[in-house]
N, C-alpha and C positions, 0 to 999 in steps of 0.2 A: 865547252860553254853550252849549258842546255840552256836555250831560248824557248817560253811558251807567249805565245800571242794568242788574246781572247780577243776576236772579232775581226773581220777582214774586209772592210770597205775602203775608203779613201786612206784614211792613215795608216790602216793595218796594213793595206797591199804595198804601201808607200815604205813601211818601215821592213817588211819583210824583204823587199826585192833589195833592198840597200843592206842589210845585215847580211842577207845571202851573198853579198857582192864583198863587203867589206871582209867578213870570217868566214870564210869558206869551210872552216872546220866547225864552225858553230851546226850543232843540232837543233834545228828548230821546229817547233811543232806548231800548229794553227790550229784554235778551235772557232769554228763558225756553227753557229745554229741554224742557218740556212744551207742551201744548195746551191746557191750562186755566190760569187765574190765580185767585189769592185763594181758595184753596179753605181754608175752617174745618177743620184735622183735629181738632179738640177735637169735631167733631160726629159723628165717623166711629162711636161706640159707639150713640147716637142712632139714626143712620142704620141701621146693622146690626140692632139692636133692634126695626125698624120704626117708631119714635117718630116721625120725620121721614119722610114719605111721598115728598116731593118735594125729591132731591136739589141742584136747583137754587137752593132757597134756601141752600145752604153756601157758595154763591160770592157774594161782595159787591161785585163789579168782575166786567169782561170785557173781550178786547180791545176791541170794539165799544165800550164806555163810553169808554175810553181814546183811542181815536181820534178822538173827538168833541171831546178836550180838546186835540188835536194833537200827540198822543203816537205817535210810531213803533213798535209793538210787533211784534218778531220773534219769533213763537212757534214749537217745535219749531227753537230754534237754541242750540247748544253752544258756549259760549266756551271754546276750548281753552289759549290762553294770555293772561297780562295782561304787559304790559311798563310796570311804574308810574312807571317813568324817563322813558322817552318818551311814556308814555301813550297806548299802544296795546292794540288787542285783537285776537285771530286767532279766528275764530269759523267755525264749520260749520252747514250747513242741514242738518239731520237728514233731511228728505227728500229733498233731491235732491243730497248729499254734498257741495256746493259749499262751498269755503273762502276767506274773504275777511278781509282787515283792517277794523279802523274806528279812528277816532280820537277823543278825547276832551279836554274843559278840566277837566272834573270828575268823579268816577266816584264810583258809589254801589253799595258790594257790600251785597247781600242774598239770598246763598246760601243761607241758612237752614240746616239740619241735615240728617242721615240717620240712620237706625236702625242701631245698632248690630249686626253680623251677626258671630257668634262664630266661630272656624275649630273647629268640633264635627264628628267624624266623622258622615257620612250628611244633611249639613246641604242638600245641594245635592238631595234627596228632593224629586218634588213633593209639593204640598199644604202646603208648609214657608212659610208667607207672613208679609211685613210688612204692618205697619199707619201710613201714613203720609200716603197721599195717594188723590186720588179714583178711582184706579185701582185701588190698593190696595184702597180699601172694596167698589168694586164687585166684585171677584174674592173677598173673603172673605165676601159675601154670596152669591153664584154657589156657591161651594164648600160654604159651610155648611148650604145646602139639602140635600145628600146626605149630611152627616156626620154621624154619631150621637155618636162620642166626640172631643170638641174638648180640646186641650193648648192653656192660653195660657202661656208663657214670661215672667215678670217681671212683678213685683206692685206696679207703680207705678199713675199715676193710667189710662192708657189700658188695660192690662192688667185692672185691676180693672174699669173700666166693662165692657170686652168681656165678662168674665166673666159679669157679669149679665146682659147683652143674649144672651150665648146661653143662660144657664139660664131666661131668661123664653120662650127660642122651644123649650124642652123639649130642651135637647141634655144629654148627661151633660157637664159640665165638670171640668178639674183645671187647678188653679192652681199651678204651679210658679215658687219665687224661693228664690234661694240665702240670703236673710236670712230671718232666724227669725219676721218679722212682715212682714204685707203694708204698704203705704205709709209704710215707717219711717222714710224720709227728711223726711216732713211731720208725722207723728203719733207722739206717744207711746203706750207700751204701754197705757192704760188706754183710750185710743182705738180703736188696731187692733184689741184683743180684743174692744170691742162689733160692731165691724165683721166682724171673722172670725167670730163668732157667726152673724152675720145672714148670711154666706154657708153655714156649717153647717147651718143649721135650712132653706135652701133646696138642700140636698145638693150643695152643689160640693166635689170633695176639695180641699183645700190640702193641697198638698207643699210646705211652708216649711221653710228650713234645708236643701235639697237645689239640688244643683249638677247641671245636665244633661252627663251623658259623652259621649254619643251618641244618634243616630236610627237605629232600624230599620226596613226598608219591604219591601214586596211588590210585585213587578211594576212596581218603579220609583215606588211611593207609600207615603208614611211610613206607619207601622202601630204605631208602638210607640218610646215615650222612654222613654230608661234615664238613672237618675241616680244619685246618690252613693249613696243609700237604698232605692230601689226602681225599678218600671219601671211604665209607665201606656200601657194602651191608647189609639191615638190614629188617627185617618182625618184629622184635620186638625189641623196647630199652627200658632201665632200668635204670632211673636216680639214681645215689647214689653220689651226688655233694656234699652233708654236711647237715647240721641240723641248723636251726634258732630258737630263743626261741618265745614261743608261748606266748607273752605277751603285745599284742598290747591294749588289757583291761585295763593295768596299765600306760601308758604313761602319763607322769606329773603329777602322784599321788604318787609313789613312784619311789625311785631311783634306776636307770638302768644303766648299761654298755652301750656303745654306739651301740652295737650290740644288746641289747634289753635284755639282762641278768639280770634278778632281783639281786641285791646286797644284800645280807644277812649277818649278824654277825655268831660268833661261835655258836649263840645260834638259829640259823634258822629264826631269827627276821628281817624282813625289817625295810627299815625308817619310816615306820608308826606304831604304836603302836597297838597291837592286830591283826597285819597282818604277817602272817610267809609265807614262801615260801620253795619248795623242788623240787631237780630233775632236768631235762633237761632246767627248764627255767630259771634256778640260774645259778650265778657266785658265785666260792667258792675259797677257797685260795689255791694255788699250791705250795705245801711245798718246791719245789726245788728253785722255785723264790720267794717265801714269798708273793705275791702278787694275787690279784683275778684274776681267770683266766674262760674259759667256757670250760668244760671239762663233755660233757653228756656221762655218762656211768650209766648202770643199777647199778653197786656195790656203786657207789656215791649216786642213788636215794634214794636207799633202807634206806641207812644208815640215810641220810638226813631225810627221811620220819620219821625213827624211833624217831629221835632226837626232831623233831617238837612236837610229843608228850609228849616226855619228859620234855620238855621246855613251854608247852603250859600255863601252869600257873605259873611257876617261873622259871627262870633259874637255871637248876642244874646240864646240862652234856653238855661239849662242846664239839664241830665239831674236829675233831683233823686235817684236812686239808685232802689232797689228792696227791698222787703219780701220778696219771693216770695211775694205773697199768692194764696191758692188756692183752690179750694173744690170739693168733690165731693158727689155723693148717692148714698148705697147703700142701694138698696131703702127703708126710710121713713125712715132718718136722713139729716139732713143736718148736713154736717161741711165745717168751714174752717179754715185756718189760715194764720197770716203770721209771717214772722220766725223765730227759732230755736227749735226745741224745746228738751226737756229734755236727750234725750238728745245732740242733735247739739252743744249748748252744753258739757256736758261732756266730748264728743270734742275739740274744740278748747280744751281749757284754760280755758275761762271761769268764774271765780267766780260762782255764779248760786245765787238762791232761787227758789222759784215757791210760788204760790198755787193753789187749785183751790176752786172754790164750784159745789155743785148745789143746784139750786134750782128751784121751779116757776116757768116764766117772767112767770105772769101771776097775778092775786089769786085763792085758793081759793073765794071767794065765786062766781066765773064759771063758768059751765056746764061749761067743760072747761078744762083746761089740761095741759103738758106740761112734764116735768124737762127742764133742761138742764143742762150740765156745762162749765165753762169753766174754762182752766186758762191762767195767764200767767206768762210768765218773766221775772227780771229781775235785773241784775247786782246781786250784793250790795251791794258795797261804795256805787256811785253810786245804786242803786234805779232806774236808766232800765230803762225795759221794752224787751225784745229780741224778744219773741215771745208768741203766744197760738193756742190751740186752742178750739174749740166742737162740740159735739154734742147735738141734739136733734130728736127727731121734729117739731116745730115748724120752720120755715126763719127761723131766728136768724143766719145767716149775715153779714147786714151788719154786724152787731157788730165783725166782724174786719176789717173794712173800716176801723171807727173806729180799732181798737188800731193797722191798720197807719200812719195819720196820727200816732197817739201815739209810736211809732217813730221815723216821719220827723222829728218835732219833738221828739225826745229827751226825751220827757215819761217823770217817773218814776212809780213805782206809789202812790206819796202823793199825786199830781195826780190819779190815776186815779179816786181816791175820792170826789173832789167836785167831778168836772165837772159842770157842768149839762145832765143828760137831762131830757126831757118825762117826765111820767107821764099814763096814760091805764089804765085798767082793761082795756079790749080789746087792749094789748098787752103792759104790763109792769107792775111794781109800783115803789112811790115810789121806792126803792133799786134801780134798773137792776142787772142783773146786772154790769157793769161797775164801778160803784162798789161793788156788794159785793165783787168782787175785790180793789179797793181798800184798803178797809176791814179785808179779813181778812187782808192780809199781814202778816208778823211786823212 
């Protein structure tokens, strides 16, 4: 069995390692346009902020490791064309410019995503950077050494984490987003208010509800960002507007969403036989709605890559869908969410109720204790849990993983009240926070 893999980050690496393990006789060839593989891009802000000293720790595999498994890894090779009917690839060696063809029996598409780059006046000025791969992170670190005023455009997870990293490195930082709140996709206002205040307390400028109209420069380098409401000095700009699936090769060949994400079934199969896909290039089932959605997360990618291998010869293990569970630390606050927040649920027209509990996470007779705020979103009629968010100065984020399981299994808010959780004064109260949310629901 001849297996070709296009792209080698989270999903690609997971699929390759598992295919090599499950099918030792398979001939696996990997095509990767970069000269590194398996970079944990979610660690960029930690690297930029100096928390991670050795960037080698951000790679969890290498061409050398794959070679030990008998995998042929073609680094700095760009796949120019794919013929899914004839099962052929056209490839260019980026170092020699040599072009050649290859054939496959099975194709695994793990081409990932790429940052959205808007068509804005001045976008080509120097010192306007992206944040996605290892080379981006090194460039950001190098440029930030001499930068005084840094502007981050986009208040999703990556943008927010970079803002904190730059501020901790004593830079003047401005965060711009067209939405009127940071992290609005993941959290409701009572949570983002707390996070925004933490940034304001650290002298970060928040330019929210503002759209970037153009960039101005001096001597070919960016010097100012002009928005719909103001202008901001900048000698370094990081674009963190979002990501789009890297799937142009497959247009008009396999079924895609409108945004270009590849639609896969529960066995990671595309609409073409023997063509599989995983990771940030894919749309997957979002359990709170039961519909395909584009949710580019490393956790989804490694699960999907593993499942590709298990289902490559015959369908054996179904993908269970995702809740889009995620977490972030902003200064002293530990924040996590899963599923739908109240705002997004209402946008989708779902008739919901919510319950919010605020309580000290452990008994007040303990030497120290911190307040936690937990919010659960559930469908009004069926009372099935659809989402949750938590924030505390104590790390209680693992309870959101528990809610993720509840959503996965379509549990109700009333069942949450009486789930069996342990009690130990070091960690919690006799009524766990999750129990309290269920008990407090209407």
